[in-house]
N, C-alpha and C positions, 0 to 999 in steps of 0.2 A: 378227310374223303366224303365227297356227295354220293347222292343216291337220285336216280333217274325218275320220276313220275311224270304219269300223263296228266292234262289237266281235269278229266274226268277222276281220275285216280286222287287227286287233291280235294277233289271237291267230294268224294265221297270219304274220304278220310275227316274232313273238316265235319262232315255232316254227322259222320258215326260219332267221332269223338263229343261232339255239343249233344248227339242223345244220350252219351254214355253219361253225360254230367246231368242229366234231366231233363234237357230242353226239349221243348214241343217240337214237331218236325217242320212245322212253317216257318218257325224263326231258325231254325241250325241250317236250313235250308236256304234261306234269305241270306245267310252269314257265308255260308261254304261259297255260293255264288259269286259273293263277295271277294273273299279270303282268293279262290282260285281266281277270278278276273287279274287282281294285284299279282301272283304269280305267274300268270299270262302273259301281261304287258311288263313285267320285268319290275315292279315295284316288292322288292324282297319285303324289306322295312316292312310293310303293311300285308304281308301275306301270311304264311303260316305260322311267320315268327311271332305274331301274334296270338296264337291259338290258345298257347298254355294262358293268356292273361283272360280271354275269355273262357275260357274254363273254369278259373280258378274264381270269378265274378257269377257263375253258376252256382260252384258250390260252395261260395259264401251265403248263399241266399242273396246278396245285394242285386243282383240281375234275376226278372221274373219269369222261371222257366216258361210258362206258361202265360204270356202276356195277352191283353189283348186292347192295344193302341184305338185309342177314338178320335174322330174329326170334326172340328166345330168349325162352321164359316162364320167368324166375329162379323163382317161386312162384305162386300163385292168381292174385293180384295184380297182380303187378309183371313188366311186359315191358320185355326190352331189347334196340333196336336198333343194330347196326352198321350205320352209313350209307354204309360202303364210298366216304368222300368224293362222297357226291352231294351235289346239291341237297334243301334239305329238302321241296321240296313233292313230290318222288318218293316221300320214305317216307311222308309222311303219305296220299298216293294208296293205297299198298300195304298199309298196316299201321294204319291208323285203326279200319277196321271190327275188327279183332282187338282194339283197345282196345273198342271198345262193346260187342263181348262180352262181353269178362271181365266190365266193369263192371254189365252188365244180368244179369249170374250170380250174382256176389257183392254189387255195391252198390258197389263203389271199386275202379278201376283205375288205374293209372300208367302212362306209357308214356316207358321213360326211353332216349334218345336219343344216341349220339355219332358222332362224325366226319361231320358235316353242316355244309354251307355252309347259314345261314340268312339270307335278303336280302330276305324279304317281309314283310305285316303277319303279325300274328298273329291277328286274330280267322278266318281260313277253317279253321282248326283247332277253336278252341272254339263256332262257329258249326255245323258239322257233329255236334260232340258235343250239342248243343242241339236239332237235328234231331231226333236219336235217341232225344229224351226225357233226355238226362244234363245235367248242370251240369258244364261245362267250364274250366278253369285250365291257361292255359299261360305259360309265360316263357320268352327266350334272353338272353342276354347277347350283349356283342359286343368291340370295341377301346377304348380309353381314350376317352373324350370326356367326360366329365363329372366334374368337379370335387366331392368329398366334402365338404359343409356345413361349413365353416370354412377349408378349404384353397383353395389357389390353384393345384393341379398337379391334374391329370386322372387318375383311377383307373379310373371305372367306366364300363362303356359306358354307352349310352341305354336299355339292361336294360329293355325294355317286357313288360308282363304283358297278358293277356286275359283275361276272365270271361266268360263265358255264362250265363244262366238259362234253362231252357226253358219254353216256354208250350203247351197241349194246344191251344187254336184261336188262337194269333195267333204271330206271326215272335217269335223269342227275343228277350229283351235281350241285347244283345252289346258289351261295350266293349274296346277295343284302345288301349294308352297307354304311352308311354314313362315313365320314372321321372324323366327330364329335364326340363328345364320346357319343351321342344319338342322335337320328334321333329329327328333329326341331317338326315334328307332334306329336310323343312321350311326349314330354317335353308338348305342345300345351295340349295334351290328360290328362296330371299327373295335369296340373293346373285347367283345367276343372272340373277334380274328386276330388280334393284335396288330390292329392298324392304326398308326398315329395320325393327329386329325391337325390340319394348318392354324397355324398363330392365327387368334380371332374368332375362333370356333367359340372357347368359351374358358372359363378361369375356375381355380381349384378353390377348395371351400376356405383358405385367407385371400383371395382374391388375385390371385397369380396369375399371370397368363401359361398355358400350358399348351400343352400337343397332344397329352396322354387322356385317351376317351375316359378313362377310370376315373383320373381325376377331376374330368369335368361333370363322370354322374354323380361324383361326392360334391361338386361344387356346384356350378350353373353354366347354361348356355347364355352367350350372347345374343341382343339381335341382331339382324342383317341390316346394313347401311348404319350403323351407330344410332341416332336421333331418329332417323327418318322410320328405321323398321321398329324400333321402342314405338312410335307412334301408329303405326302401323295395329300393333300388337296390341296397344290402347284402345283402339278402336274397336277391335273385335270381342276385347273384354264387353264393350258396352253393347256392341252386336248382337253378341252368341247369349249374352248375361241378360243385365236389366232390361233391356229392349226387348226380349221371350219372356221375361218373368221368371229367368232363373237369375244363378248366383255366378258371380265372378269368382276367378281360380283359387283366390287362396281361401273362399266360403268353401269353395266344391271342394276344397282337401280338408277342410275341418269338420264336411260333415261324411266324409268319405272313410269305411273302414279299408285298412293296409291288407288286403288280400292278393294284390297284385293284380288285380284288373282295373279297367278302365272306371273311372268315376262316372254317376248318376249328372248330367246337367243337361244341357239344351243346345239346339243348331238355329241357324238362321238361314233361310234359302229364297231365293229371290227371282223371281223369272220374268223377263221383258221380251214383249214381242215387239222385235223390229218394223214388220209391215204397218202398224198400227201406230207406232209410235213415230216412225218416219213419214207415215201416209204414202207410202209408195209401195205397188205391186214389185220394183224392180229395188228393194230396199240395200240389195246386196251391191248396188252400181258403183258406190265409191268405197266400198272395202274391198273389193277384187282388187282394185289395181293397186292400194297398200299392201295385200298382201304377196302379192307379185312381185311388187319392188323389194320387199322385205327379204323376199324367198330368195331373191338372186343377189343378194348379199354374201360374201364368201364367208363363211365360218358362222351362220347363222343357221339355228333349227328351228322350225316353225314348233311351238309348243304340243304336244301331243303327238308329234309325227312318230318317234321312236314307239312309244307305245301302240301305236295302230301298225307299225311296221312289226314291229314282234307276234302283236296279234294273227299277223297273216303270215308268219315262219314260223311258229312254235309247233313241236309236236311235244316236246318232252320238257321238263323244268330241271336242272339239278338242285340238290336240296341238300342242305347241310348236315349230316348223321348222326349229328350231335342233337341237332333240333329234332330230326324226326324220332331218334331215340327218347327224347324227353317227352313226346307228345303221345309217342306208344305206349309209355309207364305213365302217363296221368290217370288217375284213380278219383 
């Protein structure tokens, strides 16, 4: 059985729940905005489903209830943020505009983030960049949940990456995907709801193929596309770890307290200005015919379109009753 909630009700629920855990209002509202937008856009595995984890990491003391993230400009192109053990949406709310300004000035900008708990979708960051006329790329790592290709032991996080392409008169093209066969949250929801998953999603703790999401959670996910997805996951370990001065997934796990919430780690965000890099005012003249051609193919959906369609039509969201009861009972 599900309950219907408006987006405003979801925002208020998240804000009030995090405030109850001791979070400052500016941090609670940043997370509430991210979670409510995920529910609005149909990304349920990154919406209210994540709220108990946010709550747990506040109660354990791992996440700072009243953080003060700070930003330094290392070079003209590189911004460095110490998140002060905050949730990542607070950093994005405070400093993405700085990245926009740098990138529009010199053509490229990088935001290197340390000591944040990233527990949300990645598309909000890159979509904001694209709405400001910039190409956005973002990635982050997690704790080991995925076996490298050919192995039966987990090493990589689900290691998502997001890309956004700006359009002058249309919504941007945005994708956000785990480099694992499926996002961990989707596996957890399948386990909760009793749904089997396709062979190739993951393996059990003994290394055997399984369609049972509970056995995959006890074991590990597989990378998408075999060795290709495995190499993407490895790339993100470097980009969101050592490149930004942070740990890779297995060290992140060793440093983490098992409170059920997200670990502290890093994030890499890059913004590119197509008008400067192409040296064309009509920088989109070669992109739009390609997008039109791609859109003309039967069965093809432009990345991000479903999210935009959802937000234009949504009035209320169906929320799992068991999840709501769990949220209401958090202490």
